[in-house]
N, C-alpha and C positions, 0 to 999 in steps of 0.2 A: 504494500500500500504506500502511496506517495505521502509526502509530508502534508500536502494540502488535504488529501483524503483523510489522514489521521486527525487533522485539526477539525474537519467537518464532523467526524464521529465524536470527537471530544466536546465540540460545541453542543451537539445534540444531547450528549450525556449530561452536560451541565444544566440542560433544561429540566432534568429530573430533580435538580437541587432547588428549583424556584420556589416550591411550597415551603421551603425551610429557610427563607431569607432572613427571618428574625434571628433564628438560632445561629446562622452563619455570620450575621452581622455582629452578634454578641461575641462570637469566637474571634472575628477579625479585630474587634475592639480590644479583646484580651491580648491578641498578638501584638498590637501596637503598644499597649502598656508594657507588655513583656519585653519588647525590643527597646522601648524607651528606658526601662529600668536597667537593662543590660548596658545600654549606651551610657546611662548615668554612672554606673559603676566604673566603666572604662574612663569616663571623664574625671572621676575622683582619683584615679591612679596617679595623675600628675601632682596634684597638691599633696596627696598622702606621701608620695615618695620624696618630694621636695622638703616636706616637714620632717621626714625621718633624717634627711641630710642635715637639717638645722633643727635639732630637738626643741630649741626654745620657741619655735613657731608652731608646735603641735596643737591642733585644734581638737578638743575633746568631743565635739559634735560629729566628727567624721566617722568614728566607729558606729555611732548610732545611725548615721545616714546609710552606711553599708547594710546594717541589719534591716532598716526600713525598706531599702531598695529590693533586697532579696525577699522580704515578706510580700511586698507589692508584686514582685515577679511571680511568686508562688500562687497568689490569688488569681492573677491574670492567667497563669498557665492552667489553673483548674477550670476557669471559665472557657478557655480555648478547647481543652480536652472534652468537656461536657458538650459544648455546642457542636463541635466537629463530630464527636462520637455518635451523638443522637442523630445528627443529619445523615451520616454515612449508613448507620444501621437502618434508618427509615427509608433511605433510597433503595437499599438491598431488599427490604420488605416490599416496597412498592413495585419493584421490578419483578420479584417472584410472583406477586399477585397478577400483574399485567401479563406476564409470559404464560402462566398457567391458564388464565382466562383466554388468551389467544389460542393456545393449544386446543382448548375445548371447542373453539370455533373453526378449526382447520378441517379441511375435507379428509376423507378416509385415506386417500393416497399418501398423505403425510405420514400416517402411522405405519404404512407399508414400507416407506423409504427411510424412516428414521427410527431406530430402536428406542424403546423407553429408557434404557440406561443413559443414552445420549441426552435425552430430554431432562433427565434428573441432574446431569452435570450442568446443563444450562440453568436449571432452577437452583442449583446448589452453589458450586464454586464459582461459576461465571458471574452470578449476581454479587457474590462477595468481592470478586476481583473488580467488578465495575464500581462498587461502592468505594473501594480503596482508591481507584483511579479518580473518581469524581470528587471525593472529599478528603480522604486520608492523604493522598498525594498532594492535593491542594494545600492541606494543612502544613505539610513539610516544606513545600515550596515557599508559601507565604512566610511561615515562621522563620525559616533559615534565611530567606532573602531579606526580610526586615532586619534580622539580627546582623547579617553581613553589611546591609546598607547603613545601619546605625554605627557599626564599627568603622566603616569607610568614612562616614561623616566626621567621626572623632579624629580619624587620621588626617583628614583635610583640615580640620580645625587646628590641629597642633602643627602640621607642616604640610602645606599643599604641594611643596616642591618634592618632598620625599614620596608622597602618595602618587603624584602623577608619574614619577620616575618608574614605579613598579607596574603601571598600567599596561606596559608593553607585554605583560603576561596574559592579558585578556584574550587575544586571538587564538593562541594555542589551546587555552582552556575551552573556548567555545567549540573549537574543532573536535576536541576529545569528546565533549558531551554530545555533539551531533552524530559522531560515529557510533557512540554507545547507543543512542536512541534508535538508529537504523538497525543495529544488530539485535537489540531487544525485540524490535517489532517483527523481525523475520523469524525469531524463535518462538515467541509467545503463543502465536496461533497454533503452531505444531504441538506445543506442550498441552494446550487445552484439548486438542483432538486426541492426543495420546491418552490423556486422563479419561476421556469418554470411552475409548477402546478398552482400557483397563477395567473400568466399571462394568462395561458390557460383558467382558469375558468372565469376570467374577460372578455376575448375576446369572449368566448362563450355566456356569459350573455348579453354583450353590443351589439354584432352582431345580437342577436336574441331578441332584446328588445321588439319588437311588440308582438311576441309569449309569452314572459314572462309576459307582461302586460295583454294580452287578457285572458290567463289562470290563472291569479292571482298567478304567481309563484315567485313573488318578495321575499316573506319570505323564500321560499325553496332555491332560488339562493343565497340570502344573508347569510343564515345559512351555506350553503356549502362553500362560500367564507370566512366566518368568521372562520370556522373550519380549513381551509387551512392557513389562516392568523395567527391563534393561534399556529399552528404547526411551522410556520416560526418564530414566536416570541419566542417560547420555544428554538428553535435551536440557534437563535441570542443571547438569554440570556445565553445559555451555553457558547458561545464564550466570551461574556462580563465577565461572572463569571471567566472563565479560565484566561482571560487577567488580570482581577483585582487581583485575588489571586496570580498569578505568579509575577505581578508587585510588590505587597506588599512583597512577599517573597524575591525578589531581593533587595528591599529597606531595608528589615530587615537584610539580609546578609551584605549589605553595611553599615548599622548602626553598626553591630557587628565589621566590619572592621574598622570603624571610631573610635569606642571605643577602639579597640586594638591599633590603631595608637596613640590615646591620651595617653594611658598607656605607650607604649614603647617609644614614642617620648619624653614624660615627663621624663622618666628614662634617656634617652640619653642626654637631655638638662641639667638635674641635674648633670650628669657626665661631663658636659662641652664639649660634642662631637657634640652639636647641638645649633646653635644660635637661638635667637628669630625669626629672619627673616626666617631661614631655617624651623623652626617649622610651621610658618604661611604658607610658600610655600607648605609644605607637606600637611597641612590641606586643603588648597585650591585645590590642585591636587586631593586629595581623594574626596572632595565634587564635583569636576568636573567629576570624574569617575562614581559616583553613578547614576546620571541621564542618562549618556551614556549607562550604563548597563540596566537601565529601558527601554530605547528606543529600545535596541537590543532585549529585551524580547517581547515588544509590536509588533515588526516587524514580529514575528512568525505568527501572525494572517494574516497579509497581504500576506506573502509568501505562507502559506499553502492554503489559499483560491485561490491564483493565480495558485498553482500547481493543485488543484482540477479543476479549470476552464480550465487549459491547457490540462488536461486529456480529458475533454469533447470536446474541440476543436480538439485535435489530433485524437479522435475517428472518427470525421468527415473527417479530412484531410487524414486519413489512410484508409478510406472506399474505396472499389473498385468502379471505375467509371462504368457507363453503358458500356457494351461491344461495342467496336468500332474498329474492326480489318479488316474492308473491305478495299480492295485495287483496286476494279474495279471502275474506274471513271465513273461518270454519269452526262452528261451535261443537257440533257432533255430527259425524258423517253417517250416512246410511251403511256404507261399507262396500259399495259396488266397485270392484277393482278390475280394470281391463288393461292388458298388455297388448299393444298393437305393433307388431313387427319390430320388437325391441332388440337392439344390438348394443352390447357393452364390452368395453375393453379396459384392462388394467394398464396403467401408465408403463410405457416401455415394452409392452408385449405386442408381438406381431399378430398373434392369433387372438380373435375375440373370445372372451369368456362366455358370452351369450351371443347367439346369432339368430335373428329373425324369429323371436319368440312371441307368440300370440296366444292368449287365453283370457277367459272371463271367470272371476270368482265372485259369486253372488252372496248377498247377505243371508245369513242363516245356513250356509253350506260349508262343507269341509273340502278343501282342495289339498290333496296329498301330492308331494313332489318327491319322486324316487329316481334312483340312478346310481351308477358306479361312482366311486370317489373321483372328484375332479370333473364331474359332468356339468357343473354350473349351478347346482341346487342352492348353495349358500349365496352365491353371487346374486341369484334371482331375488331372494328375499331381502338382501341388503339394499336393493334398489328401491324398495317400497318406502322405507323411512328416509331415503335419499342419503344414505351413508356414502354412496357412490353415484355419479351421474351417468346417464345413458349416452351412448354415442349417436344413435339414431333411433327413430321410432317414437312411440309415446306410451306413457303409463298414465292412466286416468283413474281418478277417484271420484265417484258420483258424477261421471261425465266430464270432468275438467282435468287437464294435465296437472300433475303433481306440482310443477313449477309455479302454478298460479296461486298456491297456498303458501302462507308464511310457514317456515320450517317448524316453529314451535307449535302452531296449530295442527300441522300435519302429524307430527310425532305424538301429539296429545291423543290422537285417534288409535294409537298402536300399543299393544302390550306384547312383550317379547319374553319367551322362556326358552333359553338355550341349553345345550348339553353342558357347557361350562358355566355354572351359575356364578354370578358376581354378587358376593355379599361383602359388606364393609365392616370395618372394625367398630361395631356399635352393638346395641341391643337388638333383640328379636323385633321389637316394635319399631325401632328406627330403620331396620332393614325392610320391613314389610310396608310401613308408611313412609316411603322414601321419596325425596324430591318434592314434587308438587302434591304428593299424597299426605304430607305432614299434617295438614289441617283436618283430616278425616276423623270422625268421632271414634271413641274407644269401642263403641258397639259395632261399628262398621269394621274396625280392625279385627275384633274377636270373630265376627261372622266370616271374614275372609280366612282366618286361621283355621276355623272349624271346617269350612268348605274345602280347604286344601288338604284335609286330613293331617294337619300339623298339630292339632290341639293335644293329641295323645302324648307327644314328647315335650311340647312347650309347657303343658301343665305340670309335668314332672320336674321341670327345672326349678332350682331353689328360688329364683326371683321371677319366674313366669316370663311374661313378655318383656320384662326389663333385664332379663339375663343376657350378658354379652355373648356374642357368637364367636369372638376371636378374629384375628386377622384373616381375611378371605373366608370367613366361616369355618376356620380350622377346628373348632370344638364340635362341629356337627358331622354326621355321616353324609355321604353323597345323596341318599334318598331324602334326608332331612333338609338339606340345602335346597334340593329340587322342589320340595313341598312349600318352602318359604318363598321361593321364586313364583310358584303358582299362586300363593296367597297374595303376593304383591300384584300379580296380574289381575286377580279377582277384585282386589281393592280398587285398582285403577278403573275397572269396568269399561275398557275401551271397546269400540265397535269392531276393531280388527285385531285378531290374535295370531301371532306367529310363533310356531313351535319348531325349534331347530334341534331335531333328534333329542327331544327332552328326556327320553327314557333309555337311550342307547347304552349308557354306562352303569345301569342299575341292576341289582340282583332281582330275582323273580318276585319276592315279597315287596320290595320297594317299588318295583315297576307296577305291581297290582295297585298299590296305594296311590301312586302318582297317576296312573291311568284313570282310576276312579275319580280323583280330583279333577283331572282334565275333562272328564265327561260332564262334570258340573259346570265347568268354566266355558265350554265351547258353544252351548246353545245360544241362538239369537245373535251370533256374531259371524263375521267373515273369517273363517279359520284357514290358515295355510300351514300345512304340516310337512316338514322334511322328515321322512321316516327311513330308518335303517331296517327295523324289523317290520316286514310287510304284513305280518299278522295283526299289527296294531292299526292298520288302515283299511281293513276289509269293508268297513261301513262308510268310507269316504264317498262323497257325492261325485267326485271326479278324481282320477289319478293321472298325473302328468309324468311320463317316463322321459328322462333326459339322458342324452348321450352326446358328449363333445360339444356342449353348449347349445344343443337344439332339443326341441320336443320331438321325440321320434314316435311316441305312442300316447294316446289319451283315451280315457273311458273309465268305467267302473272297474272294481276289482275283478268281478266275474267276467265282464266283457274282455278284459285284457288277458285273463287266463285262457279264455276260449280262443283268443287271437293267436296264441302260440308263438309270440315274438319275444322281445327283450324282457318284458315284465314276467312272462311265464318262465323264462330261463332263470331270472333272479329268484323267483319264488321257489322253483324246484331246487335250486342250489341251497337256499336257506332251509327248506324242508328236509333235505338230506343231512344237512349239518345238525339239525335238531335230533334227527333219528340216530346219527352217529354219536351225538353227545349223550 
């Protein structure tokens, strides 16, 4: 990224500090007082030293003045730290909320192209790095610059000739800092990407620990993680090397300046134009400037990493939201769904996931969708809530294209029960009455739990509906999680019900309970069922048989068996499997 590009990113970043102007103003006031107190101490060095040379001129107020200056500096430093610290942490918080909000408004393709661990890095370390760049780095720059400026003014006050003579060191110092900035910028982005890859690898290994252990893949996974960790280490050492070399060069330049000061100031003192006290004050000011310059060089790392992180966050914030331009209000749909020659394709895929699909699902009917793995079943149902957009054709709800409805209104018409149930780290009640359902009455909640055949285990819990279910519902069995998902769908009472292999992973007893609950849920709705076990869809009003993204057969269960085609083949295979089992 060019210097102008980095400056544009940083300017945009500073915009996030605008709500905290009062806090930042207080912090800047503290810095000014802090720098003034430091300069006051340097100014006192001359009279204090001269008085020590002539003890009869010692002023008893000078020690008290030194104590007062350091007390003032301490109070000002506290105001600076509190003002800057609160602002930085608040900016990090604001960014986390904005980025998470944006992720939830991005289309489904984003979640196919970016793994969740990478998103977590953006929400975690990237936001912290940005806060450091926006505020913490600014604090160091202003604090050290003001202190260096105060020391410089003291030097000019005592001897402008000596001060101007060492100004020749400014160009090489600026050159070093410019080189350091460019190198930090080139490495920082790679470090952030490396951190995301590390987190992704760890997440994959730990989430699949059972498979890793069963297949003896611990050495393989450890080797992969070690390789990524070594890459991250190499990049981190490049940053440390750059920081150390640049810091040493700044100190070397400062040492040259100090040596020049000693020579020139010695000459001025010998000529009678500089007192002993003035010389000591100049020396102290020069010694105060060197660490300030070192800090300013070190802050480059923080700033450039923050800019690299800001680029990653802004790439999310600037991404296009999922299309939501519908203006036709929708309170409650009748539930008439029609696909007209629908073709859909995943980003970057040459072959369509769905091709020329047409069918009608009427209110009060059950439409079953079956087919081999990868035939397009899941893609089809994901198009109804518009998790993905179609490439051509039309999907209509009650006679109007889905795009005419606001997304929130459209999704309010749909209840979804999938094979992988999503439960959150909260109570049973919070998971059933989730999102927009939070306002439902306790009676409605209890009715949904009973209807889903979940009351038998919920009532046995120590705290009933207030019992926590654990992270991802970890305290419950698969069948129990499934019944809570059905209770959630019952409570929503949406006109369209989508069941995505809702019983595929359950044992026979759990399947019987879940199927019984589904039978109570399905009447008077438009129900679309992706079925793995064909025995569960024998009473469906229509069955769509899919293969390679197309509907190859359609009819009732008995009609398709009589046809002797793909459906009959799938049915006979499952029948044989049950017999063999």
